[in-house]
C-alpha positions as CSV (number, residue, x, y, z in Angstrom):
1,X,-0.1,0.0,0.1
2,X,1.3,3.9,-0.9
3,X,1.9,6.2,1.6
4,X,-0.9,9.0,2.1
5,X,1.9,11.6,1.3
6,X,3.2,10.1,-1.9
7,X,-0.9,9.5,-3.2
8,X,-1.5,13.2,-2.4
9,X,1.6,14.3,-4.4
10,X,0.6,11.6,-7.0
11,X,-3.0,13.9,-7.2
12,X,-1.8,16.9,-7.2
13,X,0.7,16.6,-9.7
14,X,-2.3,15.0,-12.0
15,X,-4.3,18.0,-11.3
16,X,-1.5,20.5,-12.5
17,X,-0.5,18.7,-15.7
18,X,-3.9,18.7,-16.5
19,X,-4.7,22.3,-15.8
20,X,-1.7,23.4,-17.9
21,X,-2.6,21.7,-20.4
22,X,-5.8,22.9,-20.2
23,X,-4.5,26.7,-20.2
24,X,-2.1,26.1,-22.9
25,X,-2.7,27.5,-25.8
26,X,-1.6,26.3,-29.5
27,X,0.9,28.5,-31.1
28,X,0.6,27.1,-34.2
29,X,-1.9,29.6,-37.0
30,X,-4.1,28.2,-39.0
31,X,-6.2,29.1,-42.3
32,X,-9.0,31.4,-41.5
33,X,-11.8,32.5,-43.7
34,X,-11.2,36.4,-45.1
35,X,-7.3,35.8,-44.7
36,X,-5.1,37.2,-47.4
37,X,-1.3,36.7,-47.9
38,X,0.5,34.7,-49.9
39,X,0.4,30.9,-51.3
40,X,4.2,29.9,-51.7
41,X,5.5,26.4,-53.1
42,X,9.0,25.1,-51.9
43,X,10.9,21.5,-52.5
44,X,11.3,19.4,-49.2
45,X,12.7,22.4,-47.2
46,X,9.8,24.5,-45.3
47,X,11.4,25.5,-42.7
48,X,14.2,27.3,-44.9
49,X,11.5,28.7,-47.2
50,X,9.7,30.3,-44.3
51,X,12.5,32.2,-43.2
52,X,13.4,33.0,-46.6
53,X,9.8,34.2,-47.0
54,X,10.3,36.6,-43.9
55,X,13.2,38.0,-45.4
56,X,12.0,38.3,-49.2
57,X,8.9,40.0,-48.3
58,X,10.0,42.1,-45.1
59,X,12.9,43.6,-47.8
60,X,10.6,44.4,-50.3
61,X,7.4,45.7,-48.2
62,X,10.4,48.0,-46.7
63,X,11.0,49.5,-49.8
64,X,7.3,49.9,-50.9
65,X,5.9,51.3,-47.8
66,X,8.9,52.6,-46.2
67,X,11.1,50.8,-43.4
68,X,10.0,50.5,-39.9
69,X,11.4,52.7,-37.5
70,X,14.9,52.5,-39.3
71,X,15.8,56.1,-38.9
72,X,15.2,56.2,-35.0
73,X,17.5,52.7,-35.0
74,X,20.1,54.6,-36.8
75,X,19.9,57.9,-34.9
76,X,19.8,56.1,-31.7
77,X,23.2,54.0,-32.7
78,X,25.0,57.2,-33.7
79,X,23.8,58.7,-30.6
80,X,25.5,55.2,-28.5
81,X,29.0,55.5,-30.4
82,X,29.2,59.6,-30.1
83,X,28.5,59.2,-26.2
84,X,30.4,56.0,-25.3
85,X,28.4,54.5,-22.5
86,X,24.8,54.8,-22.4
87,X,22.2,55.1,-19.4
88,X,19.8,52.7,-18.4
89,X,17.0,54.4,-19.7
90,X,18.8,54.7,-22.9
91,X,19.1,51.1,-22.7
92,X,15.6,50.2,-22.1
93,X,14.5,52.5,-24.7
94,X,16.1,50.5,-27.2
95,X,15.3,47.3,-26.4
96,X,11.3,48.2,-26.0
97,X,12.0,49.4,-29.6
98,X,13.7,46.5,-30.9
99,X,10.8,44.5,-29.4
100,X,8.1,46.9,-31.0
101,X,9.7,46.1,-34.1
102,X,9.9,42.8,-33.8
103,X,6.3,42.6,-32.8
104,X,5.2,44.8,-36.0
105,X,7.3,42.5,-38.4
106,X,5.5,39.4,-36.8
107,X,2.4,41.1,-37.3
108,X,3.2,42.1,-40.9
109,X,4.0,38.6,-42.0
110,X,2.9,35.5,-40.2
111,X,3.4,31.6,-41.4
112,X,0.2,30.0,-41.7
113,X,-0.2,26.0,-41.6
114,X,-1.6,24.7,-44.6
115,X,-2.0,21.0,-44.0
116,X,-0.7,20.5,-47.1
117,X,2.8,19.2,-47.8
118,X,5.5,21.9,-49.7
119,X,2.6,24.3,-49.7
120,X,2.9,27.6,-47.4
121,X,0.6,30.5,-46.3
122,X,2.1,33.7,-45.0
123,X,-0.7,35.9,-43.8
124,X,-0.2,39.5,-44.3
125,X,-2.1,42.7,-42.7
126,X,-1.4,44.7,-46.0
127,X,-4.4,45.8,-47.5
128,X,-3.1,45.0,-51.0
129,X,-0.7,41.6,-51.3
130,X,-1.4,42.0,-54.9
131,X,0.7,45.2,-54.9
132,X,3.2,43.9,-53.2
133,X,3.5,40.5,-55.3
134,X,3.2,42.9,-58.7
135,X,6.4,45.0,-57.3
136,X,8.6,41.9,-56.1
137,X,8.0,40.0,-60.0
138,X,8.5,43.3,-61.7
139,X,12.2,44.0,-59.6
140,X,13.3,40.6,-60.3
141,X,12.3,40.4,-63.6
142,X,14.3,43.7,-64.1
143,X,17.3,42.8,-62.3
144,X,17.4,39.2,-63.3
145,X,18.0,38.4,-59.3
146,X,15.7,36.1,-57.4
147,X,16.9,37.0,-54.1
148,X,15.6,33.3,-52.8
149,X,16.6,29.7,-52.6
150,X,14.1,27.6,-51.6
151,X,10.7,29.7,-52.9
152,X,9.5,28.3,-56.1
153,X,6.4,30.3,-56.6
154,X,5.1,33.6,-54.9
155,X,1.4,34.1,-55.5
156,X,-0.3,36.7,-53.7
157,X,-4.1,35.9,-52.4
158,X,-6.6,38.1,-51.8
159,X,-9.1,36.2,-49.9
160,X,-9.6,33.1,-48.2
161,X,-12.8,31.1,-47.7
162,X,-14.0,27.7,-47.0
163,X,-14.1,25.1,-49.8
164,X,-17.4,24.7,-51.0
165,X,-19.2,26.1,-53.7
166,X,-21.7,28.4,-52.2
167,X,-18.7,30.0,-49.9
168,X,-16.6,30.7,-52.7
169,X,-19.4,31.9,-55.2
170,X,-19.6,34.2,-52.4
171,X,-15.9,35.3,-51.7
172,X,-15.5,35.1,-55.6
173,X,-18.9,37.7,-56.1
174,X,-16.8,40.5,-53.6
175,X,-13.7,39.8,-55.4
176,X,-15.1,40.2,-59.3
177,X,-16.5,43.6,-58.2
178,X,-13.1,45.0,-57.8
179,X,-11.3,43.6,-60.8
180,X,-14.4,43.2,-63.4
181,X,-17.5,45.4,-62.7
182,X,-16.2,48.7,-64.5
183,X,-14.1,48.1,-67.5
184,X,-14.2,45.1,-69.8
185,X,-11.0,42.8,-70.1
186,X,-10.0,39.4,-70.7
187,X,-9.3,36.9,-68.5
188,X,-8.4,33.4,-67.8
189,X,-8.8,30.8,-64.6
190,X,-5.9,29.1,-63.3
191,X,-7.2,26.0,-61.2
192,X,-5.3,23.9,-58.8
193,X,-6.3,21.6,-56.1
194,X,-4.3,19.6,-53.3
195,X,-6.1,17.1,-51.4
196,X,-9.5,17.7,-52.1
197,X,-11.5,15.5,-54.3
198,X,-14.7,17.4,-54.0
199,X,-14.3,20.9,-56.1
200,X,-14.7,19.7,-59.9
201,X,-12.5,21.6,-62.2
202,X,-15.0,22.1,-64.6
203,X,-17.7,22.6,-62.3
204,X,-16.1,25.7,-60.8
205,X,-14.5,27.4,-64.0
206,X,-17.9,27.1,-65.6
207,X,-19.5,28.6,-62.0
208,X,-16.9,31.5,-62.2
209,X,-16.7,32.4,-65.7
210,X,-20.3,33.0,-65.7
211,X,-20.1,35.2,-62.6
212,X,-17.4,37.3,-64.5
213,X,-19.8,37.6,-67.4
214,X,-22.0,38.6,-65.2
215,X,-20.1,41.8,-63.9
216,X,-19.2,43.0,-67.4
217,X,-20.8,41.2,-70.9
218,X,-17.6,42.5,-72.3
219,X,-15.3,40.6,-70.3
220,X,-13.5,37.6,-72.6
221,X,-11.9,34.5,-72.2
222,X,-8.0,34.7,-73.4
223,X,-6.2,31.3,-72.3
224,X,-2.9,32.4,-73.6
225,X,-2.7,36.4,-73.2
226,X,-5.3,37.1,-70.2
227,X,-4.8,40.6,-69.0
228,X,-6.3,39.1,-65.5
229,X,-6.1,36.0,-64.2
230,X,-8.2,34.1,-61.6
231,X,-6.3,32.1,-59.3
232,X,-8.2,29.4,-57.5
233,X,-6.2,27.3,-55.3
234,X,-8.3,24.6,-52.9
235,X,-5.8,23.2,-50.1
236,X,-7.9,20.4,-48.5
237,X,-11.1,22.4,-47.0
238,X,-9.7,25.8,-48.1
239,X,-9.7,27.9,-51.4
240,X,-7.6,30.7,-51.8
241,X,-8.5,33.4,-54.4
242,X,-6.7,36.1,-56.3
243,X,-7.0,38.1,-59.5
244,X,-3.5,38.8,-60.7
245,X,-2.5,40.8,-63.9
246,X,-0.3,39.4,-66.5
247,X,0.1,36.1,-64.7
248,X,1.5,34.2,-67.5
249,X,3.6,36.8,-68.4
250,X,5.6,36.8,-65.4
251,X,6.0,32.8,-65.4
252,X,3.2,32.1,-62.9
253,X,5.2,34.0,-60.6
254,X,7.9,31.7,-60.1
255,X,10.9,33.6,-58.8
256,X,13.4,31.4,-60.4
257,X,11.8,31.4,-63.8
258,X,11.8,35.2,-63.8
259,X,15.4,35.7,-62.4
260,X,16.4,33.7,-66.1
261,X,13.9,35.8,-68.2
262,X,16.8,38.1,-69.2
263,X,19.0,34.9,-70.1
264,X,22.1,33.5,-68.6
265,X,22.9,30.5,-70.5
266,X,25.1,28.9,-68.1
267,X,24.2,27.8,-64.7
268,X,21.4,29.7,-64.4
269,X,19.5,27.3,-67.4
270,X,20.4,24.5,-65.0
271,X,18.7,26.1,-61.8
272,X,16.2,26.8,-64.1
273,X,15.7,23.3,-65.4
274,X,16.2,22.2,-61.7
275,X,13.3,24.1,-60.4
276,X,10.8,23.4,-63.2
277,X,11.7,19.7,-62.2
278,X,11.4,20.0,-58.7
279,X,7.9,21.7,-59.4
280,X,6.8,18.6,-61.3
281,X,8.3,16.4,-58.6
282,X,6.4,18.1,-56.0
283,X,2.9,18.0,-58.0
284,X,3.4,14.4,-59.2
285,X,3.7,13.8,-55.1
286,X,0.6,15.5,-54.5
287,X,-1.4,13.7,-57.1
288,X,0.1,10.0,-56.2
289,X,-0.9,11.0,-52.1
290,X,-3.8,12.2,-53.4
291,X,-4.8,9.3,-55.6
292,X,-4.0,7.1,-52.3
293,X,-6.1,8.9,-49.6
294,X,-9.1,8.7,-52.5
295,X,-8.3,4.7,-53.0
296,X,-8.4,3.9,-49.1
297,X,-11.6,6.1,-48.8
298,X,-13.4,4.4,-51.9
């Protein structure tokens, strides 16, 4: 028979352990309706890809929207060098500013779990991720520098909704009012799905095309040189929507392909082919997993 004090200790430890679990909150961010950000594809090194996304997006966001508190930081560094030793108040202020900068950067871009292999979603608080995405691909195409090693595609996403037809049509309707209502244009629909067999390609394309034409009768389909491309990415139970200008011209927002447009024919060509092969392997792996899951379910 166990001593009474040992039993009471075990009971207390069990209670504390259970209480700790009860109040503990998960730090993992998940997809939610109404989010916006960037869909990122990579090849088997997701942690490195997330770090690269943060660096890449913050670099171009600072260029487009201005640096975050960097002028004050540089002044403080200059004062520290000129004055030698600083007071404790100055150090506290510096630490507070650094923490604030880190907090702002975390709020600006945040990795969100998609539950899908080699597909990341970087949520943003920016009002228009398409503007930032356009700035990135324009710069990479002009300079020929991809500034990325693990990121394959970086596609801006304007809206996230649940992957069912009523929710998709509702989210697309609000989005199409912005892009297709005023002026007639040409468009194409780019549809991809991963780990989802419920949303059928023919059905979603027909429904979205009818919706676009209802906004303006002058809108016409162009499969080769569309001015606007409707991006529909279905990941498990979620649908990511966006309307992007000149999507095909910008190599479907493949950063490595864009960097090779101006044409370095040596190592860059090999890197481009390697990137294309990596994407094909990733897509084939995803499809084989989907087929296996479908077979098990049936």
